[in-house]
C-alpha distance (Angstrom), angle and dihedral (degrees) to the residues before:
residue distance angle dihedral
M1 . . .
I2 3.81 . .
I3 3.79 91.2 .
C4 3.83 91.2 52.1
T5 3.80 90.9 50.4
V6 3.82 92.0 50.4
L7 3.81 91.2 48.2
F8 3.80 89.8 49.8
F9 3.81 92.2 56.0
L10 3.80 93.0 43.3
S11 3.79 90.1 54.1
L12 3.82 89.8 49.7
L13 3.78 91.3 51.8
A14 3.79 91.7 47.3
S15 3.82 90.3 53.3
R16 3.83 92.0 51.3
S17 3.80 88.8 -131.4
V18 3.80 125.9 155.5
F19 3.78 108.7 -125.9
S20 3.78 143.7 179.4
V21 3.80 123.0 -163.9
Q22 3.80 117.7 -176.1
A23 3.79 105.4 -168.1
F24 3.80 147.4 18.1
P25 2.93 139.4 -104.7
F26 3.77 91.8 37.8
V27 3.78 110.8 142.0
F28 3.81 132.3 48.8
G29 3.81 98.2 170.1
F30 3.78 131.8 41.4
V31 3.81 126.1 -82.6
R32 3.80 116.2 -152.6
F33 3.81 122.9 -160.0
R34 3.81 134.3 -155.6
G35 3.78 128.4 -179.3
A36 3.78 128.8 24.1
N37 3.80 146.3 -102.3
G38 3.78 94.7 34.9
L39 3.79 125.6 152.2
L40 3.80 114.5 -132.2
N41 3.80 127.1 -176.1
I42 3.80 118.9 -180.0
G43 3.80 122.3 -172.0
K44 3.79 129.9 -148.4
N45 3.82 124.4 -56.3
F46 3.80 96.4 11.9
R47 3.82 112.7 173.6
A48 3.79 127.6 -165.3
L49 3.81 106.6 -168.9
G50 3.78 99.2 -160.3
S51 3.79 132.2 -23.3
V52 3.83 113.2 -17.2
S53 3.83 124.9 -178.5
I54 3.82 128.9 -147.0
I55 3.82 121.3 -170.9
F56 3.80 125.0 -165.1
G57 3.80 122.4 -171.3
G58 3.79 131.2 8.8
R59 3.77 145.0 -142.6
D60 3.80 94.9 -57.2
C61 3.79 102.9 23.5
C62 3.77 146.8 29.8
G63 3.76 131.0 -138.3
G64 3.78 133.8 37.0
K65 3.79 133.0 171.9
L66 3.81 131.1 -110.9
D67 3.82 120.7 -170.4
I68 3.81 116.1 -173.9
G69 3.80 119.3 -172.4
D70 3.80 130.1 -146.0
S71 3.82 124.5 -60.5
V72 3.79 95.2 11.0
I73 3.81 118.5 161.4
V74 3.81 121.2 -157.9
E75 3.79 119.1 -174.8
E76 3.80 134.5 -147.7
G77 3.80 118.0 -57.1
A78 3.81 98.1 10.9
L79 3.82 116.5 146.8
L80 3.81 121.5 -153.2
A81 3.80 109.6 -171.4
P82 3.81 116.8 176.1
R83 3.83 88.5 163.8
C84 3.82 103.8 166.6
G85 3.80 94.2 -12.6
T86 3.80 140.1 56.6
I87 3.78 133.8 -89.6
R88 3.80 117.7 -167.3
I89 3.82 118.0 -171.8
G90 3.80 119.0 -170.4
N91 3.79 129.9 -141.5
S92 3.81 123.1 -64.7
V93 3.80 95.5 12.9
F94 3.81 120.3 157.4
I95 3.81 117.2 -150.8
G96 3.79 112.8 -170.0
P97 3.81 130.6 -143.8
G98 3.79 117.3 -65.5
V99 3.82 95.2 11.1
L100 3.82 116.6 154.0
I101 3.82 120.6 -155.2
Q102 3.80 113.1 176.8
S103 3.78 132.6 174.6
Y104 3.79 127.6 179.5
D105 3.79 145.9 171.0
D106 3.83 98.6 36.1
V107 3.81 94.5 -57.7
A108 3.79 128.8 124.2
I109 3.78 141.4 -126.2
D110 3.81 111.0 -153.6
I111 3.80 117.8 -165.9
G112 3.80 116.1 -173.0
E113 3.79 129.3 -144.4
N114 3.83 127.9 -65.8
V115 3.81 92.5 15.5
L116 3.81 120.7 158.4
I117 3.81 116.3 -150.8
A118 3.79 110.7 -175.5
K119 3.80 132.0 -148.2
D120 3.84 118.2 -52.1
A121 3.81 95.4 -2.1
C122 3.82 116.5 148.8
I123 3.80 132.7 -151.3
F124 3.81 115.6 -169.7
A125 3.82 126.1 -172.9
S126 3.80 93.3 -177.8
N127 3.77 141.2 58.0
H128 3.78 137.5 -176.8
Q129 3.79 120.6 -100.6
I130 3.79 117.8 -116.7
S131 3.81 98.4 -175.2
D132 3.82 93.7 112.3
P133 3.81 113.0 27.0
A134 3.80 90.2 179.1
V135 3.81 91.4 72.5
G136 3.80 96.1 42.0
Y137 3.78 132.8 -117.4
R138 3.79 105.8 -77.9
D139 3.82 97.1 113.2
E140 3.80 112.6 94.5
I141 3.78 132.5 -155.5
G142 3.79 125.0 -162.7
K143 3.80 130.7 -136.3
S144 3.80 121.0 177.6
C145 3.81 122.8 -115.7
I146 3.80 130.5 -153.8
V147 3.80 127.3 -161.8
G148 3.80 110.4 -168.4
S149 3.79 124.9 -134.3
N150 3.83 120.0 -84.6
S151 3.80 92.5 18.5
W152 3.80 127.1 137.2
I153 3.80 124.0 -141.2
G154 3.81 109.0 -162.6
A155 3.79 127.7 -135.3
G156 3.79 114.4 -69.3
A157 3.81 94.6 3.9
K158 3.81 118.8 149.2
I159 3.83 121.7 -144.7
L160 3.80 108.5 -165.5
A161 3.80 130.6 -149.1
G162 3.79 117.1 -68.2
V163 3.81 96.0 16.7
S164 3.80 124.6 134.1
I165 3.80 120.4 -157.0
G166 3.80 111.7 -155.0
E167 3.79 127.0 -129.3
S168 3.83 115.2 -73.9
A169 3.81 92.1 4.2
V170 3.82 123.9 146.4
V171 3.80 124.8 -141.0
A172 3.81 109.7 -162.2
A173 3.79 122.0 -129.1
G174 3.80 113.5 -79.2
A175 3.81 95.1 11.4
V176 3.81 120.9 146.2
V177 3.80 108.4 -146.3
N178 3.81 115.2 -159.7
K179 3.82 98.5 154.9
N180 3.79 134.2 52.5
V181 3.80 117.7 -82.1
E182 3.80 119.1 -140.9
P183 3.83 120.6 -129.1
Y184 3.84 116.5 -87.1
T185 3.80 91.5 18.0
V186 3.81 130.7 129.5
V187 3.81 115.8 -146.1
G188 3.79 132.0 -179.5
G189 3.79 144.0 159.9
V190 3.81 137.3 55.4
P191 2.94 105.2 -44.8
A192 3.80 94.7 17.6
K193 3.80 118.4 -110.9
V194 3.80 132.6 -179.0
I195 3.81 112.8 -82.6
K196 3.79 99.3 175.0
V197 3.79 143.7 -24.8
L198 3.78 116.0 -117.7
E199 3.78 122.8 -132.5
K200 3.77 113.0 -115.3
H201 3.81 112.4 -130.0
T202 3.81 119.4 -156.1
Q203 3.76 130.5 -173.8
């Protein structure tokens, strides 16, 4: 436990990132960093269950910002990559093993509270330009993504750039979401389509 905490801080120092950690103990695994000049804020009771990677900066830029709320759990093999953009993760979010969340080009990914993101799901806030195939596809453009509170992103699902997932929505395993999803809606398939609308329960 103590060794993991020391390694966490050493990796932060090696990345030259500015960081803020609110509470201890906060990490049971190991967090690896790449890039430089990132801004990292970690809330209370953060848990990394295994090796988790964070990447700041990219091919044409450095920096990025990652805000992690309270009581967030990130499992083995997850990659959080704000690069040149911003990733904001709300309280009580679960991020499963192998999940990729990547922002770019000064845009943001906003994940609400009590969100479940299952194994190998991906959320992208960038895409490659195809305006001039003769010069290739290396240039990237960013479009912000939003994942509403209380939603569930199934295993292997892909959330593409510019998409908003509504509050309490469900994205089925393996779905590719290229359009906005309304609150209390279940979507699935490639590309994702509405499967059903959930009944909202109030007390």
